[in-house]
C-alpha positions in Angstrom: -4.8 -51.0 50.7 -4.0 -48.4 53.3 -6.5 -46.1 52.0 -9.0 -48.8 52.5 -7.9 -49.6 55.8 -8.0 -46.1 56.7 -11.5 -45.8 55.5 -12.6 -48.7 57.5 -11.1 -47.2 60.7 -12.9 -43.9 60.0 -16.2 -45.6 59.2 -15.7 -47.7 62.6 -15.1 -44.4 64.6 -18.0 -42.6 63.3 -20.2 -45.7 64.2 -18.7 -46.0 67.8 -18.9 -42.2 68.3 -22.6 -42.3 67.3 -23.2 -45.1 69.7 -21.6 -43.7 72.5 -23.8 -40.6 72.2 -26.8 -42.7 71.8 -25.6 -44.8 74.9 -25.4 -41.3 77.0 -28.6 -40.0 75.8 -30.4 -43.2 76.9 -28.6 -44.1 80.3 -27.9 -40.9 81.9 -31.7 -39.7 82.4 -32.2 -43.2 83.7 -29.4 -42.9 86.1 -30.5 -39.6 87.4 -33.9 -40.9 88.0 -32.6 -44.2 89.6 -30.5 -42.4 92.1 -33.6 -40.7 93.6 -35.7 -43.8 93.3 -33.2 -46.3 94.9 -30.6 -44.1 96.5 -29.3 -47.3 98.4 -27.7 -48.7 95.1 -26.2 -45.5 93.4 -23.8 -47.4 91.1 -26.1 -49.9 89.5 -26.7 -47.9 86.5 -23.2 -46.5 86.3 -21.7 -49.9 86.2 -24.1 -50.9 83.5 -23.1 -47.9 81.5 -19.4 -48.4 81.7 -19.9 -52.4 80.9 -21.8 -51.5 77.9 -19.1 -48.9 77.1 -16.4 -51.3 77.3 -18.1 -53.7 75.0 -18.5 -50.7 72.6 -14.9 -49.8 72.6 -13.8 -53.4 72.2 -11.9 -53.5 75.6 -11.3 -56.8 77.2 -10.6 -57.3 80.9 -8.5 -59.8 82.8 -8.8 -59.6 86.4 -6.6 -61.1 88.9 -7.4 -61.2 92.6 -10.9 -60.0 93.9 -12.1 -56.6 95.2 -12.4 -56.3 98.9 -16.0 -57.1 100.2 -14.9 -54.9 103.6 -16.8 -51.8 104.2 -15.9 -48.8 103.7 -13.1 -49.4 101.1 -10.5 -46.7 99.4 -9.5 -48.2 96.3 -6.3 -46.7 95.0 -4.8 -47.4 91.6 -2.4 -46.1 89.1 -3.8 -43.6 86.5 -3.0 -44.1 82.8 -6.0 -42.6 81.2 -9.6 -41.4 81.2 -10.2 -45.0 80.2 -9.2 -46.2 83.7 -12.7 -44.8 84.8 -14.5 -46.9 82.5 -12.5 -50.0 83.3 -12.7 -49.6 86.9 -16.1 -48.2 86.9 -17.5 -51.4 85.3 -16.1 -53.7 88.0 -16.3 -51.5 91.2 -19.6 -50.2 92.8 -17.7 -47.2 94.0 -17.3 -43.2 93.2 -14.2 -41.8 92.1 -12.3 -38.8 93.6 -11.5 -36.3 90.9 -9.9 -32.8 90.6 -12.4 -30.0 90.6 -11.6 -28.9 87.1 -13.1 -32.2 85.7 -16.6 -30.9 86.8 -16.5 -28.1 84.3 -15.5 -30.6 81.3 -18.4 -30.5 78.6 -20.3 -33.8 78.8 -17.6 -35.7 80.9 -18.3 -33.4 83.8 -21.8 -34.3 83.7 -21.0 -38.0 83.5 -18.6 -37.8 86.3 -21.4 -36.4 88.5 -23.8 -39.2 87.5 -21.0 -41.6 88.5 -21.1 -40.1 91.9 -17.7 -38.5 91.8 -16.3 -36.6 94.5 -14.8 -33.3 93.5 -11.8 -31.8 95.3 -9.4 -28.9 94.9 -5.9 -30.3 95.4 -4.3 -27.5 97.3 -2.4 -28.0 100.4 -4.6 -24.8 102.0 -7.4 -27.0 101.5 -6.2 -30.4 102.5 -8.3 -30.4 105.9 -11.4 -29.4 104.2 -10.7 -32.1 101.6 -10.1 -34.7 104.2 -13.4 -34.0 106.1 -15.4 -34.1 102.6 -14.1 -37.5 101.8 -14.4 -38.9 105.2 -18.2 -37.6 105.1 -18.6 -39.4 101.8 -17.2 -42.5 102.7 -18.7 -42.8 106.4 -22.0 -43.3 104.3 -20.6 -46.6 103.3 -19.9 -45.6 99.7 -16.6 -46.8 98.7 -14.3 -44.5 96.7 -11.6 -44.9 93.9 -8.6 -42.7 94.1 -5.7 -42.2 91.6 -2.9 -40.9 94.1 -0.3 -40.2 91.4 -2.3 -36.9 90.9 -1.9 -37.2 87.0 -1.7 -39.8 84.6 1.3 -41.5 82.9 2.3 -43.6 80.0 1.4 -46.9 81.9 4.9 -48.4 81.9 5.8 -46.8 85.3 3.9 -45.8 88.5 4.5 -42.3 89.6 4.8 -41.8 93.3 1.6 -41.6 95.3 0.9 -38.4 97.0 0.2 -38.9 100.6 -2.0 -36.2 101.6 -5.5 -37.9 100.8 -4.5 -41.0 102.6 -5.0 -38.8 105.7 -8.7 -39.8 105.5 -7.7 -43.3 106.6 -5.3 -42.1 109.2 -7.6 -39.8 111.0 -11.0 -41.5 110.0 -13.0 -40.4 113.0 -15.6 -43.4 112.9 -15.3 -46.8 114.7 -15.0 -48.9 111.5 -11.7 -48.4 110.0 -11.3 -47.9 106.1 -9.9 -50.6 104.3 -7.4 -49.7 101.5 -7.1 -51.9 98.7 -4.1 -51.1 95.9 -5.3 -51.9 92.4 -2.9 -52.3 89.4 -4.3 -51.2 85.9 -2.1 -52.2 82.9 -3.1 -52.1 79.1 -1.3 -55.2 77.5 -2.7 -55.7 74.1 -3.9 -54.1 71.0 -6.0 -56.4 69.0 -4.7 -59.3 70.5 -1.1 -58.4 70.0 1.3 -56.9 72.7 1.0 -53.4 73.0 4.2 -51.8 71.7 6.0 -48.6 73.3 5.0 -46.5 70.5 1.4 -47.8 70.5 0.9 -46.9 74.4 -0.2 -43.4 73.4 -3.2 -44.9 71.8 -4.5 -45.9 75.3 -2.6 -43.7 77.6 -3.6 -40.1 77.9 -0.9 -37.8 79.6 1.1 -34.9 79.2 0.0 -32.3 77.0 -2.4 -34.5 75.0 -5.7 -33.0 74.0 -9.2 -35.2 74.7 -11.0 -35.2 71.4 -8.3 -36.4 69.2 -7.4 -39.1 71.5 -10.8 -40.1 71.9 -11.4 -40.1 68.1 -8.2 -42.5 68.0 -9.8 -45.0 70.5 -13.1 -45.0 68.5 -11.2 -45.8 65.4 -9.1 -48.6 66.9 -10.2 -50.1 70.1 -9.6 -53.7 70.7 -7.5 -53.1 73.9 -6.9 -55.9 76.5 -6.6 -54.4 80.2 -5.4 -56.4 83.1 -6.8 -55.6 86.7 -4.8 -56.7 89.7 -6.5 -56.4 93.0 -4.1 -56.6 95.7 -4.3 -57.6 99.4 -6.2 -55.1 101.3 -4.5 -53.1 104.1 -5.6 -50.9 107.1 -4.0 -48.6 109.5 -2.9 -51.6 111.5 -0.6 -52.7 108.6 1.2 -49.1 108.3 2.2 -46.7 110.9 1.0 -43.6 109.2 -0.2 -42.2 105.9 3.0 -41.9 104.3 4.0 -45.2 105.0 0.6 -46.3 103.8 1.1 -44.3 100.5 4.5 -45.6 100.0 3.4 -49.5 100.6 0.4 -49.0 98.0 2.6 -47.4 95.4 5.3 -50.3 95.6 2.4 -52.9 95.3 0.6 -51.2 92.4 4.1 -50.9 90.8 4.8 -54.4 91.2 1.5 -55.4 89.6 2.1 -53.2 86.6 5.4 -54.9 86.2 3.9 -58.4 86.6 1.3 -57.6 84.0 4.0 -56.3 81.5 6.3 -59.1 82.4 3.4 -61.8 81.9 2.6 -60.5 78.3 6.2 -60.6 77.3 6.6 -64.1 78.5 3.6 -65.2 76.5 5.3 -63.5 73.4 8.9 -65.2 74.1 6.8 -68.7 74.1 5.3 -67.8 70.7 8.4 -66.9 69.1 10.0 -70.2 70.1 
């Protein structure tokens, strides 16, 4: 029976991988042309791409709260996996902030550029330049999604938020302030059942994991349920400086992750009674 199950998983993986490559081949040329034809809506095709990819991978979303309708907005979220990009990219018409190394990744670097990703070098010596780069981007009324942890985690905890990039909010030189909205992203289920601690590595991508084997396991399994919590937006009026803003956002995001995990645990307890 195990051999049959393994064979089905491998076949599923090949089908999903082929469908993914076909989707990339079909959508990315359209996205490149569309950006030139209608630059006012740069995220319409990327959102379609991410939404389609979610269905292909079997990822289901549960959303609590609503994205801010203010403009401009800096969405700040915890980071568990490259799958966070697909999840948030399907919901938010916004570009991502990513480390400069991502631009050189095969295929994924190209996809990141199509998504209107802003690439930065996260070095203290380039902090002022990075701040100006992001401010110029967001001044064009294009919202951004930032992962302030600076790396990914196992999804059970939220790492401290680095405050340096919050400087774009503190020193924004335009009359309209940047709205900051904390967002919690938590994978809670696999195939409709609670995601066990030992299964978290099927979704989370962190540490010294390599991308191809992890992506292959995603293709073979899928069936994830991910909860997104949009917390109440903040502005500089709510926090006295970027460090307080970063700490406040980290606390809210961490609370959201705990809520999602506790909500799933409560459902399991009810089922066991």
